[in-house]
C-alpha angles and dihedrals in degrees: 000000000000122000134177114271137183120210116238131193115236115214112220122199131178091253130023131173112298096212133050103009125134108202109234102198127190096188089201085082098063103135110086108217109190125195124192102218112026104083103277138324126298136204108233121202123229128190140239118344090358090061095049093048090050091054092046091049089050089053102046106027119078112239120223120256089244116036116246112269097015111141111246105171120101108269115248087230129034124205121245118269096273101032121117113265117260118224088247090056090047090050095048093046093050091050089053092047092048093052088050092053121126117244103234103055123111134208130226091274092049097252118131119276145051116307101233116224108167147328134209143154121284116221107158114095093000114131121232115274093030128107122205130174122198113218115194123201142156131231112212094189093064099020086238130145112224127205119194117189114200125202104211093192096059100017096237128142128208118195130205124184130201137043134113120326090221100104109130111274119251121241089258093053090046088053094052089044092051091046090052089048095050092049098043129101086239088068098059093109092041090054091046092050091051095049091049092051099039108022089229131104114250105232108140141043087235087075096062144050128210154151118251134196138166092219109101114211109264093239094057101038090098090055090063107038094161091073092071086081103021137069106259134179131202127188134215126197122229133196141255145098103312132065121285136170135227113239101147094125096057128091122196115207104206095187093059098028089234133134122213136191111224102189 
């Protein structure tokens, strides 16, 4: 089923809210261009062949544990306990969290390290005068969510493993999930619908735009029981002037690199 679709840019920052966010991903904006002083990083869209090349690089080239250009020095001034985190605080927290990572974890592409999902200020249970940042990641080698709480005052990191794997997927996880979907046997009708509507073969996530989530609809969870312990992503179409595809009955299991129908 083909429906109208408008492409949207997805602003990416070094840290976004840990809880309650659905990742709205315009995969046209696949190259992360980070700036050190402008309030965070942003994914900037390119066009044509440049866009396709950018997506292919994102799918095939390992990314650094710390994004290029991200500030990693301790900020001269820290916010109050409940203040919104600054880009400098997020950068410093991510740097400390990265330095404290275990050595056996793997990311969504199989490379060593924690798969970063989000970072945000922690306020609950934090005494006045202290400043804590929560860094949420995922370890694909053990299918485990990882929460690192970084104390920006003394530079210590406390790590907790476990919990549900349903934190909103990062743009990078969503990109890998859409690539798996497009190349799967379960996407035969999706590829056919795209070709019918556009006259082109669907071969790359650079050609589509979508909304992603790790929350399976309540009525379909029993059809994908493996997602209880795996990192799974579902997609929803949204509407506008350009082409979009309906893929609401497909679940991508990133942990197993499998695609399932749930209808």
